[in-house]
C-alpha positions as CSV (number, residue, x, y, z in Angstrom):
1,M,137.9,150.7,229.8
2,A,139.1,147.6,229.2
3,E,136.3,145.3,231.0
4,R,133.5,147.3,229.4
5,T,135.1,146.2,225.6
6,T,135.4,142.6,226.9
7,S,131.8,142.3,228.3
8,S,130.5,144.1,224.5
9,S,132.5,141.9,222.4
10,S,131.0,138.4,224.2
11,K,127.4,140.3,223.8
12,G,128.2,140.2,220.3
13,W,128.8,136.8,220.1
14,S,126.3,135.9,221.7
15,V,123.8,138.0,219.5
16,N,125.6,135.8,216.9
17,K,125.1,132.5,217.9
18,L,121.7,132.9,218.5
19,E,121.1,134.2,214.7
20,L,123.1,131.2,213.1
21,E,121.2,128.4,215.5
22,A,117.8,129.8,214.1
23,L,118.8,130.1,210.8
24,L,120.4,126.5,211.1
25,A,117.0,125.6,212.4
26,R,115.0,127.2,209.5
27,I,117.5,125.4,207.2
28,D,116.7,121.9,208.9
29,I,112.9,122.7,208.1
30,W,113.4,123.6,204.9
31,L,115.7,120.3,204.0
32,L,113.3,118.4,205.5
33,V,110.9,120.2,203.3
34,F,112.9,119.6,200.5
35,G,113.6,115.9,201.4
36,V,109.7,115.3,201.6
37,V,109.3,117.0,198.5
38,V,112.0,115.0,196.7
39,V,110.7,111.4,198.2
40,I,107.0,112.6,196.4
41,G,108.7,113.2,193.2
42,V,110.9,110.5,193.0
43,A,107.7,108.4,194.3
44,G,105.7,109.9,191.9
45,E,108.5,109.5,188.9
46,S,108.2,105.7,189.9
47,Y,104.5,105.5,190.1
48,F,103.5,107.6,186.6
49,G,107.0,105.9,184.7
50,I,105.5,102.6,186.0
51,R,102.0,103.4,184.6
52,H,103.6,105.0,181.2
53,W,105.6,101.7,180.3
54,W,102.5,99.7,181.4
55,N,99.8,101.9,179.0
56,S,102.8,101.8,176.4
57,R,102.5,98.1,176.3
58,K,98.7,97.9,175.9
59,L,99.0,100.7,173.4
60,Q,101.7,98.5,171.8
61,V,99.2,95.5,171.8
62,L,96.6,97.2,170.5
63,Q,98.8,98.5,167.1
64,N,99.5,95.1,166.4
65,T,96.5,93.8,166.6
66,E,95.1,96.8,164.7
67,N,98.0,96.0,161.9
68,L,97.5,92.2,162.3
69,A,93.8,93.0,161.5
70,Q,94.7,96.0,158.6
71,Q,97.1,93.0,156.9
72,G,94.4,91.0,156.7
73,E,91.6,93.1,155.3
74,I,94.7,93.7,152.6
75,E,95.3,90.4,151.9
76,R,91.2,89.7,151.3
77,L,91.1,92.5,149.1
78,K,94.2,91.2,147.1
79,K,92.9,88.1,147.0
80,E,89.1,89.7,145.9
81,S,90.8,91.7,143.6
82,A,92.6,88.8,142.1
83,G,89.5,86.7,142.1
84,I,87.7,89.8,140.3
85,R,91.0,89.8,137.8
86,S,90.3,86.4,136.9
87,D,87.0,86.2,136.3
88,T,87.0,89.6,134.1
89,A,90.3,88.2,132.2
90,R,87.5,84.6,131.6
91,A,84.8,86.5,130.9
92,L,86.7,88.2,128.6
93,E,88.4,85.5,126.7
94,R,84.7,83.9,126.5
95,A,83.6,86.9,125.1
96,A,86.1,87.1,122.5
97,H,85.8,83.6,121.6
98,A,81.9,84.1,121.3
99,E,82.7,87.1,118.8
100,Q,85.2,84.8,117.0
101,K,82.6,82.5,116.2
102,A,79.9,85.2,115.6
103,A,82.4,86.8,112.9
104,E,82.9,83.0,111.4
105,S,79.3,82.5,111.7
106,N,78.6,85.6,109.7
107,R,81.4,84.9,107.2
108,I,79.9,81.5,106.2
109,A,76.5,83.3,105.9
110,E,78.1,86.0,103.7
111,E,79.8,83.6,101.8
112,E,76.6,81.1,101.3
113,R,74.5,84.2,100.6
114,L,76.8,85.4,97.6
115,A,76.9,81.7,96.3
116,R,72.9,81.4,96.8
117,I,72.8,84.9,94.6
118,K,75.4,83.6,91.7
119,I,73.0,80.7,91.6
120,E,69.6,82.6,91.3
121,E,71.6,85.2,89.2
122,K,72.7,82.3,86.3
123,L,69.0,80.3,87.1
124,A,67.1,83.7,86.8
125,P,66.0,84.6,83.5
126,R,68.2,87.5,82.1
127,Q,66.4,90.7,81.6
128,I,67.5,94.5,80.6
129,T,66.2,97.1,83.3
130,S,66.0,100.3,82.7
131,E,69.5,101.8,84.2
132,Q,71.3,99.1,81.8
133,Q,69.0,100.6,79.1
134,A,70.0,104.2,80.0
135,K,73.9,103.0,80.0
136,L,73.5,101.3,76.5
137,S,71.9,104.7,75.2
138,L,74.8,106.7,76.8
139,K,77.7,104.7,75.6
140,L,76.0,103.6,72.1
141,K,75.3,107.4,71.1
142,P,78.3,106.8,68.6
143,L,76.5,104.5,66.8
144,I,73.4,105.9,66.6
145,G,72.0,105.1,62.6
146,K,74.6,102.3,62.2
147,K,73.4,98.5,61.4
148,V,73.8,95.8,63.6
149,D,72.6,91.8,62.8
150,I,71.5,89.9,66.0
151,T,71.5,86.2,65.7
152,I,69.1,84.8,68.7
153,L,70.2,80.6,68.9
154,S,66.7,78.9,68.2
155,G,65.5,75.9,71.0
156,N,65.7,78.1,74.1
157,P,62.8,80.1,75.6
158,E,65.4,82.4,77.9
159,T,67.5,83.3,75.0
160,D,65.0,83.7,72.4
161,K,63.3,86.0,75.1
162,F,66.2,87.9,76.0
163,G,67.4,88.1,72.5
164,H,64.0,90.1,71.4
165,S,64.6,92.6,74.5
166,L,68.2,93.3,73.5
167,V,66.7,94.0,70.0
168,S,64.4,96.4,71.4
169,A,67.0,98.1,73.7
170,L,69.6,98.6,70.7
171,R,66.4,100.0,69.2
172,A,65.8,102.3,71.7
173,A,69.9,103.7,71.6
174,G,69.3,104.3,67.9
175,L,70.7,101.3,66.3
176,L,69.5,100.1,62.8
177,V,68.7,96.2,63.9
178,D,68.3,93.4,62.3
179,F,67.3,90.2,63.6
180,G,66.4,86.1,63.2
181,P,66.3,82.8,65.0
182,A,69.6,80.5,63.6
183,V,70.5,77.3,64.3
184,I,74.3,77.1,64.4
185,A,76.2,73.8,64.3
186,G,79.6,73.4,66.8
187,S,79.9,74.9,69.7
188,V,78.8,78.5,70.7
189,P,80.2,81.1,73.2
190,A,77.8,81.5,76.1
191,G,75.8,84.6,76.3
192,L,77.1,87.5,74.2
193,S,79.5,87.1,71.5
194,L,80.5,89.5,68.3
195,S,81.6,89.1,65.1
196,F,82.6,92.2,62.5
197,G,84.3,93.3,59.3
198,S,87.0,95.2,58.7
199,N,85.4,98.5,58.3
200,R,83.2,98.0,61.8
201,S,86.8,97.2,64.0
202,R,86.5,100.8,66.1
203,D,82.3,99.9,66.2
204,A,82.7,96.4,67.1
205,Q,84.8,98.1,70.2
206,I,82.3,100.7,71.1
207,L,79.4,98.3,70.9
208,A,81.5,95.4,73.5
209,D,82.2,98.0,76.0
210,A,78.7,98.9,76.1
211,L,77.2,96.1,76.7
212,I,79.9,95.0,79.6
213,E,79.1,98.8,80.7
214,A,75.8,97.7,81.1
215,G,76.4,94.3,82.6
216,L,74.7,92.4,79.8
217,A,78.3,90.6,78.9
218,S,81.4,89.3,80.6
219,K,84.7,90.8,80.2
220,P,86.3,89.5,77.8
221,I,83.8,89.3,75.6
222,F,84.0,86.8,72.7
223,V,85.2,88.3,69.2
224,E,85.6,87.3,66.0
225,K,86.5,88.8,62.7
226,S,84.1,88.3,59.9
227,S,85.0,87.9,55.7
228,S,82.5,90.3,55.1
229,A,83.8,94.3,55.9
230,D,81.0,95.9,56.9
231,V,79.4,93.2,59.0
232,L,78.7,94.2,62.8
233,G,76.8,91.1,64.4
234,I,75.7,89.8,68.2
235,T,75.0,86.4,68.9
236,V,73.0,85.8,72.0
237,A,73.4,82.0,73.0
238,P,72.3,80.6,76.0
239,R,74.2,81.4,79.4
240,L,76.4,78.8,80.8
């Protein structure tokens, strides 16, 4: 009985040994396989790592080149923009100067035109227009039927003609007009002047306002008081 037990135990041990040797052989193979895989992985990592580094350097160079190009373009655009602004500023300055000169020329021309009109008005014969006649008729309604004397200084054709026009205008407004030429010694106010008596002060004011309103006399119109209470007269003299 003892011999059979020992034999069986030796046989089991032998089987276990063979299995272990086979297992170790398989492990060795896997170790070899994984070693090869590790070597390939390390080599691949090194290869692709080097390529990544190299391509990263190339990409950095390209990016730097592109950045420099963009910066140069930005600087160029800035210079062009500054040049455009400078040209625009100069153009605006020239335009403003030209506009100022034109305004000054227009001002001078307008002053000359007004001065010429004043000279022409002084030189042109005085006349009573239909508009002035209408204003006289309107303003002189309170004097309709009342008497006014007109004295026309002789010796000046323009004065004589204007004096007769004034006579016609006042008669058309409804006044009773008595007129005649005269030679007056001493200085006489230019244009139209009035004289009135104490009873005609209100009439003199109405007549003066009407002549000024119609543009036939300058304001203030020269007025003097007469010793005759009922007199209301107009003296027609040459203009200045």
